[in-house]
C-alpha positions in Angstrom: 0.0 0.0 0.0 1.4 3.4 -0.9 1.9 6.1 1.7 -1.1 8.3 2.7 -1.3 11.9 1.6 -0.4 13.4 5.0 2.7 11.2 5.2 3.8 12.1 1.7 3.2 15.8 2.4 5.2 15.6 5.6 8.2 14.1 3.8 8.0 16.6 1.0 7.9 19.5 3.5 10.9 18.0 5.3 12.8 17.9 2.1 11.9 21.5 1.4 13.2 22.5 4.8 16.5 20.7 4.3 17.0 22.3 0.9 16.2 25.8 2.3 18.6 25.4 5.3 21.5 24.1 3.1 20.9 26.7 0.3 22.3 29.7 2.1 19.0 31.6 1.5 17.3 30.8 4.8 16.4 33.9 6.8 17.4 34.5 10.4 14.0 33.3 11.6 14.3 29.9 9.8 15.3 27.9 12.9 12.3 29.2 14.8 9.9 28.5 11.9 11.4 25.0 11.5 10.9 24.3 15.2 7.3 25.5 14.9 6.7 23.1 12.0 8.3 20.2 13.9 6.2 20.8 16.9 2.9 21.1 15.0 2.6 17.4 14.1 4.2 14.0 15.0 4.5 13.2 11.3 6.6 16.2 10.8 9.1 15.2 13.5 9.2 11.6 12.2 9.8 12.8 8.6 12.6 15.2 9.7 14.4 12.7 11.9 14.4 10.0 9.2 15.6 12.5 6.6 18.5 13.4 8.8 19.4 9.7 9.0 19.4 9.5 5.2 21.7 12.4 4.9 24.1 11.0 7.5 24.2 7.7 5.6 25.0 9.5 2.4 27.7 11.5 4.0 29.3 8.2 5.4 29.2 6.7 2.0 30.8 9.7 0.4 33.6 9.8 3.1 34.3 6.0 2.8 34.4 6.2 -1.0 36.8 9.2 -0.9 39.1 7.4 1.5 39.1 4.2 -0.7 38.9 5.1 -4.4 37.5 2.4 -6.6 35.5 0.8 -3.7 32.3 2.9 -3.9 30.0 -0.1 -4.5 31.6 -2.1 -1.7 31.3 0.9 0.6 27.6 1.3 -0.4 26.9 -2.4 0.3 28.6 -2.2 3.7 26.7 0.9 4.7 23.3 -0.5 3.6 23.6 -3.9 5.3 23.0 -2.6 8.9 20.3 -0.2 7.6 18.5 -3.1 6.0 18.5 -5.1 9.2 17.2 -2.2 11.1 14.5 -1.6 8.5 13.4 -5.2 8.7 13.2 -5.2 12.5 11.2 -2.0 12.3 8.9 -3.0 9.4 5.8 -3.4 11.7 6.5 0.1 13.1 7.0 1.6 9.6 3.6 0.3 8.4 2.0 2.1 11.3 3.9 5.4 11.3 3.8 5.7 7.6 6.1 7.5 5.1 8.3 9.3 7.5 10.7 6.4 7.9 9.5 4.3 4.9 9.9 6.9 2.3 13.7 7.1 2.6 14.3 3.4 3.4 12.2 2.5 0.4 14.5 4.5 -1.8 17.3 2.1 -0.9 15.4 -1.2 -1.1 11.7 -1.6 -1.7 10.5 -2.9 1.7 7.1 -3.9 0.6 8.6 -6.3 -1.9 11.2 -8.1 0.3 9.0 -11.2 0.3 8.6 -11.5 -3.5 9.9 -14.5 -5.3 11.9 -12.4 -7.8 12.8 -8.8 -7.1 15.3 -6.0 -7.9 16.6 -3.1 -5.8 17.1 0.5 -6.7 19.4 0.8 -9.8 19.3 -2.9 -10.4 18.1 -4.9 -13.4 18.1 -8.7 -13.5 17.2 -11.6 -15.7 15.7 -14.7 -14.1 15.3 -18.1 -15.7 12.0 -19.9 -14.9 11.5 -23.7 -14.5 9.6 -24.1 -17.8 12.3 -22.5 -19.9 10.8 -19.1 -19.9 12.6 -16.0 -18.6 11.8 -12.6 -17.1 13.8 -9.4 -17.0 12.9 -7.1 -14.2 13.5 -3.4 -14.3 14.8 -1.6 -11.3 12.6 -1.7 -8.2 10.3 -4.4 -9.6 9.0 -7.6 -8.1 7.2 -10.7 -9.3 5.8 -13.8 -7.6 5.8 -17.2 -9.4 3.5 -20.2 -9.0 3.7 -23.1 -11.5 1.7 -26.3 -11.1 0.6 -29.1 -13.3 -2.1 -27.2 -15.1 -1.1 -23.5 -15.1 1.8 -21.1 -15.0 1.1 -17.9 -13.1 3.1 -14.8 -12.4 2.0 -11.8 -10.3 3.6 -8.5 -11.0 3.7 -6.7 -7.7 5.5 -3.6 -8.8 7.5 -2.1 -11.7 8.2 -3.4 -15.2 8.8 -6.9 -16.5 9.8 -8.3 -19.9 8.5 -11.9 -20.2 9.9 -14.4 -22.7 7.3 -17.3 -22.5 8.5 -20.7 -23.6 6.0 -22.9 -25.5 4.1 -25.1 -23.1 0.7 -26.8 -23.1 0.0 -24.9 -19.9 -1.3 -21.4 -20.3 0.8 -18.6 -18.8 -1.1 -16.0 -16.8 0.7 -12.7 -15.8 -1.4 -10.8 -13.3 -1.1 -7.0 -13.2 -3.3 -4.3 -11.7 -6.9 -4.5 -12.9 -6.1 -7.2 -15.5 -4.3 -10.5 -16.3 -2.3 -11.3 -19.5 -2.8 -14.7 -20.9 -0.5 -16.3 -23.5 0.9 -19.7 -24.5 4.3 -18.4 -25.8 5.8 -15.2 -27.1 7.2 -12.1 -25.6 5.4 -9.4 -23.7 6.2 -6.4 -21.5 4.0 -5.3 -18.6 4.4 -2.2 -16.6 2.4 -1.7 -13.4 1.8 1.8 -11.9 -0.5 3.4 -9.3 -3.4 3.6 -11.9 -3.2 0.3 -13.7 -1.2 -1.9 -16.1 0.2 -1.4 -19.6 0.7 -4.5 -21.8 3.0 -4.4 -24.8 3.1 -7.5 -27.0 6.5 -7.9 -28.7 6.1 -11.4 -30.3 3.1 -13.6 -31.1 -0.1 -12.4 -29.3 -1.7 -12.2 -25.9 -5.2 -11.8 -24.4 -5.8 -9.1 -21.8 -8.6 -10.1 -19.3 -10.0 -7.3 -17.3 -11.1 -7.7 -13.7 -14.6 -6.7 -14.8 -14.8 -9.7 -17.2 -13.9 -7.8 -20.4 -11.4 -9.3 -22.9 -9.1 -7.8 -25.4 -6.8 -9.7 -27.9 -3.5 -7.8 -28.6 -1.3 -8.7 -31.5 2.4 -8.4 -31.8 3.5 -4.7 -32.1 0.6 -3.3 -30.2 -0.2 -2.4 -26.6 -3.2 -2.1 -24.3 -4.0 -0.4 -21.0 -6.0 -1.7 -18.0 -7.3 0.7 -15.4 -10.3 1.1 -13.1 -12.2 2.2 -16.2 -11.6 -1.1 -18.0 -9.5 -2.1 -21.0 -8.5 0.1 -23.9 -6.2 -0.3 -26.9 -3.1 1.9 -26.5 -1.7 1.9 -30.1 1.6 0.6 -31.5 4.5 -0.4 -29.3 7.3 2.2 -29.7 10.5 0.8 -31.2 12.4 2.0 -28.2 10.1 0.4 -25.6 12.6 -2.1 -24.4 15.6 0.1 -24.4 15.6 -0.1 -20.5 16.9 -3.6 -20.8 20.1 -2.1 -22.1 20.1 0.6 -19.5 18.8 3.4 -21.7 15.6 5.4 -22.2 14.8 7.0 -25.6 12.5 10.0 -25.7 11.2 12.1 -28.6 10.0 15.6 -27.7 8.7 14.3 -24.3 8.3 16.4 -21.1 11.3 16.4 -18.8 8.9 14.9 -16.2 8.8 11.6 -18.2 12.6 11.3 -18.1 12.7 12.1 -14.4 10.1 9.4 -13.7 12.4 6.9 -15.5 15.5 8.0 -13.6 13.9 7.7 -10.1 14.1 3.9 -9.9 17.8 4.2 -10.6 18.7 6.7 -7.8 18.7 5.9 -4.1 17.9 9.4 -3.0 15.1 11.9 -3.6 14.8 13.4 -7.1 12.6 16.4 -7.2 11.7 18.6 -10.2 9.8 21.9 -10.2 6.7 22.3 -12.3 8.4 24.8 -14.6 11.3 22.4 -15.2 9.1 19.4 -15.6 7.4 21.0 -18.6 10.6 21.4 -20.6 10.8 19.1 -23.7 13.6 16.6 -24.1 14.8 14.4 -27.0 17.5 11.8 -27.2 18.9 8.6 -25.7 19.7 8.9 -22.0 21.6 6.6 -19.7 19.7 5.0 -16.8 22.7 3.5 -15.1 24.6 6.7 -14.8 21.9 9.2 -13.8 24.5 11.8 -12.7 25.9 11.9 -16.2 22.4 12.2 -17.6 21.6 15.1 -15.3 24.8 16.9 -16.1 24.0 16.6 -19.8 20.5 18.0 -19.3 22.0 21.0 -17.4 24.3 21.6 -20.4 21.5 21.6 -23.0 18.5 23.0 -21.1 17.9 26.1 -19.0 18.1 24.0 -15.7 19.8 24.3 -12.4 20.6 21.0 -10.6 21.5 21.2 -6.9 22.5 18.4 -4.6 21.6 18.6 -0.9 22.8 15.4 0.7 20.4 12.7 -0.6 18.2 15.3 -2.3 18.6 16.3 -6.0 16.6 19.4 -6.8 15.9 20.3 -10.4 14.6 23.8 -11.3 14.3 26.0 -14.4 16.8 28.9 -14.7 
């Protein structure tokens, strides 16, 4: 279950406070106003305290990496291991207190999907072989459950994006998403799940999309469809670059910057925020997912953008 609106608002406000205090533009009364905000709600205090922990962890990572060049990944793994144990011990508390703690911890490793059969962490893609000869590729921060028996092959996409290569088998394969299930015997499909529904893209052979309301839509290779609370709908041809993420890239053609930022977020462990003015700028090109810092630097060189780093927070605004 996603965080509630008050919890999201508390974490967003905490981030704004951190950015203000580290920007050098805070007024003399900022500490008093911050204290008033902290005292006004328990959620505010929780969000602020957890955000401080994130910043401290990023600073430790930076210091260790600076002292041991070439060992950034090892340092990151070392620093995240105790945090993961702490997060697991506190999981019951997090589900009660909400996004204050969960928002930042979830940026490192998706807590809600720790029990999934197949899963990926932030900035990780992975291919998995299935028992029937099929395979799945999971995008960053994705999770799938697998149940095969003598009569049916079933997958449940809990979160994110999956590329499924289904081996021929007498048993039908059913991939469950949000508001729909994809049925096929063989072929290749991609399914993306978001907060509002699921998008199916058929890459090879064909598949049938079954809506939770009993509706049915057959989708041929090269075409896509969308399932939402409103039902099923054809969504047009599959873009040629739809599976570029498997190679660590995203291709956009005159798309809003917000679309690129949405694709970068699963590949960054911190908070990536973009102003409305910057989000509306148009972008075109092929961008690297696995080196989001390089992608952001390239954007700042070609677009009227300012990109500022405040500990775990990256703030993007229009110049």
